[in-house]
C-alpha positions as CSV (number, residue, x, y, z in Angstrom):
1,X,-26.6,15.4,-1.4
2,X,-25.8,14.2,-4.8
3,X,-22.5,16.2,-5.0
4,X,-21.5,14.3,-1.6
5,X,-22.1,11.0,-3.2
6,X,-20.3,11.8,-6.4
7,X,-17.4,13.0,-4.2
8,X,-17.5,9.8,-2.3
9,X,-17.7,7.7,-5.5
10,X,-14.6,9.7,-6.8
11,X,-12.7,9.1,-3.7
12,X,-13.4,5.3,-3.8
13,X,-12.2,5.2,-7.3
14,X,-8.9,7.0,-6.3
15,X,-8.7,4.3,-3.7
16,X,-9.1,1.5,-6.0
17,X,-6.4,2.7,-8.2
18,X,-4.2,3.2,-5.3
19,X,-4.8,-0.3,-3.9
20,X,-4.4,-1.7,-7.5
21,X,-1.0,0.1,-7.4
22,X,-0.3,-1.2,-3.9
23,X,-0.9,-4.7,-5.0
24,X,1.3,-4.5,-7.9
25,X,4.1,-3.0,-5.7
26,X,3.8,-6.0,-3.5
27,X,4.7,-8.3,-6.4
28,X,8.1,-6.6,-6.2
29,X,8.7,-6.5,-2.4
30,X,10.7,-9.4,-1.4
31,X,11.3,-11.1,2.1
32,X,14.4,-13.1,2.5
33,X,14.8,-15.7,5.6
34,X,17.9,-17.6,6.1
35,X,18.2,-20.7,8.2
36,X,21.1,-23.1,9.5
37,X,23.5,-20.2,9.5
38,X,23.0,-19.6,5.7
39,X,22.7,-23.2,4.5
40,X,19.3,-22.5,3.5
41,X,17.6,-19.3,2.2
42,X,14.0,-18.7,1.0
43,X,12.8,-15.6,-0.7
44,X,8.9,-14.5,-0.9
45,X,7.0,-12.0,-2.4
46,X,4.9,-9.2,-0.5
47,X,1.9,-11.1,-1.9
48,X,3.0,-14.5,-0.7
49,X,4.6,-16.1,-3.7
50,X,7.6,-18.2,-3.4
51,X,10.5,-16.6,-5.5
52,X,13.6,-18.7,-4.5
53,X,14.8,-21.5,-2.6
54,X,18.7,-22.0,-2.1
55,X,19.9,-25.4,-0.1
56,X,23.7,-25.6,0.3
57,X,25.0,-29.4,-0.8
58,X,26.0,-29.9,2.8
59,X,22.7,-29.6,3.9
60,X,21.1,-31.9,1.3
61,X,22.6,-34.8,3.0
62,X,19.9,-35.1,5.6
63,X,16.3,-34.8,3.8
64,X,14.4,-34.8,7.4
65,X,16.3,-31.6,8.5
66,X,16.0,-29.9,5.0
67,X,12.0,-30.4,5.1
68,X,11.9,-29.0,8.7
69,X,14.1,-26.0,7.9
70,X,11.9,-25.4,4.8
71,X,8.8,-25.5,6.5
72,X,9.8,-23.2,9.3
73,X,11.8,-20.6,7.1
74,X,9.0,-20.8,4.7
75,X,6.4,-19.9,7.5
76,X,8.6,-17.2,8.9
77,X,9.1,-15.5,5.6
78,X,5.4,-15.7,4.5
79,X,4.0,-14.2,7.9
80,X,6.6,-11.4,7.4
81,X,5.1,-10.8,3.9
82,X,1.7,-11.0,5.1
83,X,2.1,-8.5,7.8
84,X,3.6,-6.2,5.1
85,X,0.9,-6.9,2.6
86,X,-2.1,-6.1,5.3
87,X,-0.1,-3.1,6.8
88,X,0.3,-1.7,3.2
89,X,-3.4,-2.2,2.0
90,X,-4.7,-1.2,5.3
91,X,-2.9,2.0,5.1
92,X,-4.2,2.6,1.3
93,X,-7.9,1.8,2.3
94,X,-7.7,4.4,5.1
95,X,-6.7,7.4,3.1
96,X,-9.4,10.0,2.6
97,X,-12.2,7.1,2.8
98,X,-15.5,8.0,5.0
99,X,-16.1,5.1,7.4
100,X,-18.9,2.8,5.6
101,X,-19.7,-0.2,7.5
102,X,-18.4,-3.1,5.4
103,X,-16.3,-1.1,3.2
104,X,-13.0,-2.8,4.6
105,X,-14.5,-6.0,2.9
106,X,-14.4,-4.4,-0.9
107,X,-10.5,-4.4,-0.5
108,X,-9.6,-8.2,0.7
């Protein structure tokens, strides 16, 4: 029994280490979304930070359009980044881990 507990604790530590590496890797993963035929582009990281926004001079003439495009384009990029993040972290948490109720909450 004690050996099983020690083995499980070792696997938990390995999973935590893999989770930290995955989170670090998400900072390097980038999602780019483009709108208005390339006149607006946003780049966000896999952990949901906005890295860059590019707006062409031509588009700047209409403030309302820029604002609307920014909201839509950022939301699309952030949704892709969030889905990727969830997939990566879920895969890490599943590897070699015994199914313990509530364990998934430790990695959120």
